[in-house]
C-alpha positions in Angstrom: 151.9 51.5 -33.9 153.3 48.5 -32.0 150.5 48.1 -29.5 149.0 44.9 -28.3 145.3 44.5 -29.2 142.7 42.0 -28.1 139.5 41.5 -30.1 136.6 39.6 -28.4 133.9 37.8 -30.4 131.9 35.2 -28.6 129.3 32.9 -30.0 128.6 31.7 -33.5 130.7 30.8 -36.5 129.2 33.6 -38.7 130.0 36.2 -36.0 133.6 35.1 -35.6 134.2 35.0 -39.3 132.7 38.4 -39.8 134.6 40.0 -36.9 137.9 38.7 -38.3 137.8 41.7 -40.6 138.9 43.8 -37.7 142.1 41.8 -37.4 142.8 42.3 -41.1 142.0 46.1 -40.9 144.4 46.6 -38.0 147.2 44.6 -39.4 146.9 46.3 -42.8 147.1 49.8 -41.2 149.5 48.9 -38.4 151.7 45.9 -39.5 153.7 46.0 -36.2 150.6 45.7 -34.0 150.1 42.4 -32.1 146.6 41.1 -32.6 145.0 38.5 -30.4 141.5 37.2 -31.1 139.3 35.7 -28.4 136.7 33.2 -29.7 134.7 30.2 -28.6 136.5 26.9 -29.2 134.1 25.5 -31.8 134.7 28.4 -34.1 138.5 27.9 -34.5 138.3 26.2 -37.9 137.1 29.4 -39.7 140.3 31.1 -38.5 142.8 28.5 -39.7 145.6 30.0 -41.8 144.4 33.5 -41.2 147.6 35.7 -41.6 146.2 38.6 -39.6 145.9 36.9 -36.2 149.0 36.6 -34.1 147.4 34.5 -31.4 144.0 32.9 -30.9 142.7 33.1 -27.3 140.2 30.2 -26.8 137.1 30.3 -24.6 136.3 26.6 -23.9 133.0 24.9 -23.3 134.1 24.5 -19.6 134.4 28.2 -19.3 130.9 28.6 -20.7 129.4 26.2 -18.2 131.5 27.0 -15.1 131.7 30.4 -13.4 134.8 29.3 -11.6 136.6 28.4 -14.9 135.5 31.6 -16.5 136.8 33.6 -13.5 140.1 31.8 -13.6 140.3 32.6 -17.4 139.7 36.3 -16.7 142.4 36.3 -14.1 145.0 35.2 -16.7 144.4 38.0 -19.1 145.9 41.0 -17.3 149.5 39.7 -17.6 149.2 39.9 -21.4 149.3 43.7 -21.0 146.9 44.6 -23.8 146.9 48.2 -24.7 143.5 48.1 -26.5 140.5 45.7 -26.2 137.7 45.7 -28.8 134.7 43.8 -27.4 132.5 43.1 -30.5 130.1 40.9 -28.5 129.6 43.6 -25.8 127.4 41.5 -23.4 127.9 41.0 -19.7 130.3 38.0 -20.0 132.6 39.6 -22.6 132.4 43.0 -20.8 133.8 41.3 -17.6 136.6 39.8 -19.7 137.3 43.3 -21.2 137.5 44.9 -17.8 139.7 42.0 -16.4 142.4 42.8 -19.0 143.0 46.2 -17.4 143.6 47.7 -20.8 143.7 51.5 -20.9 141.4 51.6 -23.9 138.4 49.4 -23.9 136.0 49.6 -26.8 132.4 48.3 -27.0 128.8 49.0 -28.0 126.7 51.2 -25.8 124.3 49.1 -23.7 122.9 50.2 -20.4 124.0 47.1 -18.6 127.7 47.1 -19.8 128.5 50.8 -20.6 130.6 51.2 -17.4 133.0 48.5 -18.5 134.3 50.5 -21.5 136.3 53.7 -22.2 134.9 54.1 -25.7 131.3 53.4 -26.6 129.6 53.2 -30.0 125.9 53.0 -30.9 124.6 50.5 -33.5 123.5 52.0 -36.8 120.4 50.6 -38.5 120.7 52.0 -42.0 123.5 50.5 -44.1 125.8 52.8 -46.0 127.3 50.1 -48.3 126.4 46.7 -49.8 128.5 45.2 -47.1 125.6 45.3 -44.6 125.2 46.4 -41.0 127.0 43.5 -39.4 130.2 44.6 -41.1 129.7 48.3 -41.0 128.9 48.4 -37.3 132.0 46.3 -36.6 134.2 48.6 -38.6 132.9 51.6 -36.6 134.5 50.2 -33.5 137.9 50.9 -35.0 137.2 54.7 -35.0 138.4 54.8 -31.4 141.9 53.9 -32.8 141.9 55.9 -36.0 139.3 57.6 -38.2 140.7 56.5 -41.6 139.9 52.8 -41.6 137.7 51.7 -44.5 133.9 51.5 -44.0 133.9 47.8 -44.9 136.0 44.8 -45.6 134.9 41.3 -46.8 135.5 38.3 -44.5 137.9 35.7 -46.0 138.6 32.0 -45.4 142.0 30.6 -46.3 141.8 27.2 -47.9 144.9 25.1 -48.6 145.8 23.3 -51.8 145.6 20.0 -49.8 142.0 20.8 -48.8 141.0 21.6 -52.3 142.6 18.4 -53.6 140.7 16.4 -50.9 137.4 17.9 -52.1 138.1 17.2 -55.7 138.9 13.6 -55.0 135.8 13.3 -52.8 133.6 14.6 -55.5 135.1 12.8 -58.5 132.4 11.2 -60.6 129.5 13.0 -58.9 128.8 15.2 -61.9 127.7 13.3 -65.0 129.1 16.1 -67.2 131.3 19.1 -66.9 128.3 21.3 -67.6 126.2 19.9 -64.8 125.8 22.2 -61.8 126.7 21.2 -58.2 124.9 23.0 -55.4 125.5 22.8 -51.7 122.2 23.0 -49.8 122.1 24.5 -46.3 119.2 22.5 -45.1 119.2 23.5 -41.4 119.7 26.8 -39.6 121.7 27.1 -36.4 118.4 26.5 -34.5 114.8 25.5 -35.3 113.7 29.1 -35.4 116.3 29.8 -38.1 115.3 26.8 -40.3 113.0 27.1 -43.3 110.2 24.5 -43.0 111.5 21.2 -44.6 108.4 20.6 -46.7 108.9 24.1 -48.3 112.6 23.5 -48.8 111.8 20.1 -50.5 109.6 22.0 -53.0 112.5 24.3 -53.8 114.9 21.4 -54.3 112.4 19.7 -56.6 112.2 22.9 -58.6 116.0 23.2 -58.8 116.5 19.6 -60.0 113.6 19.9 -62.5 114.9 23.1 -64.0 118.7 22.4 -63.9 119.3 18.7 -63.4 121.9 19.7 -60.8 123.5 17.4 -58.3 122.9 18.4 -54.7 125.1 18.1 -51.6 123.6 18.5 -48.1 125.4 20.5 -45.3 124.8 18.6 -42.0 126.5 16.8 -39.2 125.7 13.2 -38.2 123.5 14.1 -35.2 121.1 15.8 -37.7 120.6 12.7 -39.8 117.0 12.3 -38.8 116.2 15.7 -40.2 118.2 14.9 -43.3 116.2 11.8 -43.9 112.9 13.7 -43.4 113.9 16.2 -46.0 115.1 13.5 -48.4 111.7 11.6 -48.1 109.8 14.9 -48.8 111.6 15.3 -52.1 110.4 13.7 -55.3 111.9 10.5 -56.5 113.7 12.3 -59.3 115.2 14.8 -56.8 116.3 12.0 -54.5 118.4 10.6 -57.4 120.3 13.9 -57.6 121.0 14.2 -53.8 124.5 13.0 -52.8 123.4 12.3 -49.3 126.4 10.4 -48.2 128.9 13.0 -49.2 129.2 15.7 -46.6 131.8 17.6 -44.6 132.7 15.5 -41.6 134.4 18.6 -40.2 134.0 22.3 -40.7 137.1 22.5 -42.8 135.9 19.6 -45.0 132.6 21.4 -45.5 134.5 24.5 -46.6 136.7 22.5 -48.9 133.7 20.8 -50.5 131.9 24.1 -50.9 134.9 25.5 -53.0 133.9 23.0 -55.6 130.2 24.0 -55.8 128.6 26.4 -58.1 126.6 27.9 -55.3 125.3 27.5 -51.8 121.5 27.6 -51.4 119.6 27.4 -48.1 119.1 28.9 -44.7 120.9 32.1 -43.8 123.7 31.5 -41.2 127.3 30.4 -40.8 127.4 28.3 -43.9 126.2 31.2 -46.1 128.8 33.5 -44.6 131.5 30.9 -45.2 130.5 30.5 -48.8 130.7 34.2 -49.3 134.2 34.2 -47.7 135.4 31.8 -50.5 133.6 33.7 -53.2 130.9 31.1 -53.9 127.6 32.6 -54.9 124.9 32.3 -52.3 121.1 32.2 -52.1 120.1 32.9 -48.5 116.6 32.2 -47.0 116.3 34.4 -43.9 114.4 33.6 -40.8 111.5 36.1 -40.4 112.8 37.4 -37.1 116.4 38.1 -38.2 117.1 41.7 -39.1 117.5 41.7 -42.9 119.8 44.8 -43.1 122.1 43.4 -40.5 123.1 40.1 -42.1 122.4 40.6 -45.8 126.1 40.9 -46.3 127.3 42.0 -49.7 123.9 41.4 -51.3 124.4 41.6 -55.1 124.0 39.7 -58.3 125.9 36.7 -56.8 124.5 36.9 -53.3 120.8 36.8 -53.2 118.6 37.2 -50.2 114.9 36.3 -49.6 113.1 37.5 -46.5 109.5 37.6 -45.5 109.8 41.4 -45.2 110.4 41.5 -49.0 106.9 40.2 -49.6 104.9 41.2 -46.5 106.5 44.6 -45.5 103.4 45.7 -43.6 103.9 43.0 -41.0 107.2 44.6 -40.0 105.5 47.9 -39.2 102.9 46.3 -36.9 105.1 43.6 -35.2 108.4 43.7 -33.5 111.1 41.2 -34.3 110.7 39.9 -30.8 107.0 39.2 -31.4 107.9 37.5 -34.7 110.5 35.3 -33.1 108.0 34.0 -30.6 105.7 32.9 -33.4 108.5 32.0 -35.9 106.7 28.9 -37.2 103.6 31.0 -38.2 105.7 33.6 -39.9 107.9 31.1 -41.7 104.7 29.5 -43.0 103.9 32.8 -44.8 107.1 32.6 -46.8 105.7 30.0 -49.3 108.0 28.4 -51.8 106.0 29.9 -54.7 106.9 33.4 -53.5 110.7 32.5 -53.8 110.8 30.8 -57.1 111.1 33.8 -59.4 114.1 35.1 -57.4 115.6 31.6 -57.2 115.3 31.2 -61.0 117.1 34.6 -61.5 119.9 33.4 -59.2 120.2 30.0 -60.9 120.5 31.7 -64.3 123.8 33.4 -63.2 125.4 30.5 -61.4 
């Protein structure tokens, strides 16, 4: 097959990284296919060096803010003459982009407000069939409109260069006091407040990690989050503070990825950082927000990728409350996921890393 295919995935880093498996699956089965990937500009770093993408189509911040810019962008797509468009995002904005391509085959998820934009529709499944998780399995199902013998799941991958690894090793030289000492990357903040484990609770977990392992800790953050970093730092015990390398952090997404390659694990809030760590085969311990669907994003949960979710401890809540209701009161439901509830599973994870 030598057709030209456009894959659309707006929004977050974790989404873009996860959907990149479609590019790999298509190129593996059809090496002559031309694959373009449409993503938001800030997610570009997770696609660097990806050998399965022929061209990245960038949706800029201006296009997000301006209807005029978005309309002009859509008008430039038809000349690409795409044969197939796979809209993973499948919301009104991406549906309009899909239709504007004028591709003969337009694939998306079945939603009442966008279903007329597509030629092939798929319904989300809510029970995973593999350890890959629903976010991966549902994406792979979109490929059934092209062929029925694609695999059920693939694992997202990041491609780190030797130069990036050398940078990380030089940056971290001398941080560990011995070769046996562990180095953990800590995902201290989620992508939003309602995806961030309460900082006093996280401080308790960090105190426990240092007390039981004597590990060195790196924080994943960007400079504008420094106030929250300082708050967490002050909440930690004096001993833990001595093990936090607060001034060593990734000043770009690629630097963060490189630094994480040198860590024994990433521990913290579920989100893009957790997905990136998995994509470079670094063990992860993910603390989920109470309103995030566990089955959707507990990707490749196994001995090296642990997940904790309020649903694991308070299952009855999820039969009486909707995720929408829980999201509205996320602070209350986060408060129910006390550090003491997590420690046993955290210790099990630490023992294997």
